C-alpha atoms as an extended CHARMM CRD file, in Angstrom:
* protein
*
        41  EXT
         1         1  MET       CA             86.8180000000      103.3480000000      120.4680000000  PROA      1               0.0000000000
         2         2  VAL       CA             84.7030000000      103.8670000000      117.3630000000  PROA      2               0.0000000000
         3         3  LEU       CA             82.0840000000      101.2510000000      116.5350000000  PROA      3               0.0000000000
         4         4  SER       CA             80.1280000000      101.0750000000      113.3170000000  PROA      4               0.0000000000
         5         5  ASP       CA             76.3550000000      100.6990000000      113.5080000000  PROA      5               0.0000000000
         6         6  ALA       CA             76.6920000000       97.2320000000      111.9970000000  PROA      6               0.0000000000
         7         7  MET       CA             79.0220000000       96.0910000000      114.7640000000  PROA      7               0.0000000000
         8         8  VAL       CA             76.7200000000       97.4750000000      117.4630000000  PROA      8               0.0000000000
         9         9  ASP       CA             73.6580000000       95.8340000000      115.8910000000  PROA      9               0.0000000000
        10        10  SER       CA             75.5430000000       92.5540000000      115.6070000000  PROA      10              0.0000000000
        11        11  ALA       CA             76.5220000000       92.6990000000      119.2750000000  PROA      11              0.0000000000
        12        12  LYS       CA             72.9290000000       93.4280000000      120.3040000000  PROA      12              0.0000000000
        13        13  ASN       CA             71.5400000000       90.6490000000      118.1170000000  PROA      13              0.0000000000
        14        14  THR       CA             73.8950000000       87.9820000000      119.4160000000  PROA      14              0.0000000000
        15        15  ARG       CA             73.3980000000       89.1360000000      123.0240000000  PROA      15              0.0000000000
        16        16  GLY       CA             76.9560000000       88.2530000000      123.8810000000  PROA      16              0.0000000000
        17        17  ILE       CA             79.3780000000       85.7420000000      122.4650000000  PROA      17              0.0000000000
        18        18  ARG       CA             80.2870000000       82.3620000000      123.8650000000  PROA      18              0.0000000000
        19        19  ASP       CA             83.4960000000       82.3360000000      125.8520000000  PROA      19              0.0000000000
        20        20  LYS       CA             85.7430000000       79.2760000000      126.0030000000  PROA      20              0.0000000000
        21        21  ASN       CA             83.5010000000       77.8570000000      128.7440000000  PROA      21              0.0000000000
        22        22  GLY       CA             80.4040000000       78.1950000000      126.5570000000  PROA      22              0.0000000000
        23        23  LYS       CA             78.8850000000       80.9490000000      128.6880000000  PROA      23              0.0000000000
        24        24  ARG       CA             77.2070000000       83.8410000000      126.9050000000  PROA      24              0.0000000000
        25        25  HSD       CA             77.8600000000       87.3310000000      128.2040000000  PROA      25              0.0000000000
        26        26  GLN       CA             77.7850000000       90.8800000000      126.8600000000  PROA      26              0.0000000000
        27        27  LYS       CA             81.1820000000       91.6950000000      128.3520000000  PROA      27              0.0000000000
        28        28  GLY       CA             82.6620000000       89.0740000000      126.0410000000  PROA      28              0.0000000000
        29        29  VAL       CA             81.4880000000       91.0900000000      123.0320000000  PROA      29              0.0000000000
        30        30  LEU       CA             83.0150000000       94.3090000000      124.3080000000  PROA      30              0.0000000000
        31        31  LEU       CA             86.2820000000       92.5520000000      125.1100000000  PROA      31              0.0000000000
        32        32  TRP       CA             86.2870000000       90.8920000000      121.6720000000  PROA      32              0.0000000000
        33        33  MET       CA             85.6550000000       94.2320000000      119.9660000000  PROA      33              0.0000000000
        34        34  LYS       CA             88.5320000000       95.8570000000      121.8660000000  PROA      34              0.0000000000
        35        35  THR       CA             90.9690000000       93.0680000000      121.0160000000  PROA      35              0.0000000000
        36        36  THR       CA             89.8180000000       93.0620000000      117.3900000000  PROA      36              0.0000000000
        37        37  GLU       CA             90.2340000000       96.8170000000      117.0400000000  PROA      37              0.0000000000
        38        38  SER       CA             93.6930000000       96.7860000000      118.6200000000  PROA      38              0.0000000000
        39        39  ARG       CA             94.6490000000       93.9140000000      116.3140000000  PROA      39              0.0000000000
        40        40  ASN       CA             93.5530000000       95.9110000000      113.2580000000  PROA      40              0.0000000000
        41        41  ARG       CA             95.7540000000       98.9100000000      114.0910000000  PROA      41              0.0000000000
């Protein structure tokens, strides 16, 4: 999985995204990036 510096910086700055329950977690960012990348293929 190739990530651009901008995507990595964005993930670090947001410190995780909110899941549907409103909880913030870093794993959510990684999962979102994977699903986004697979969707772009």
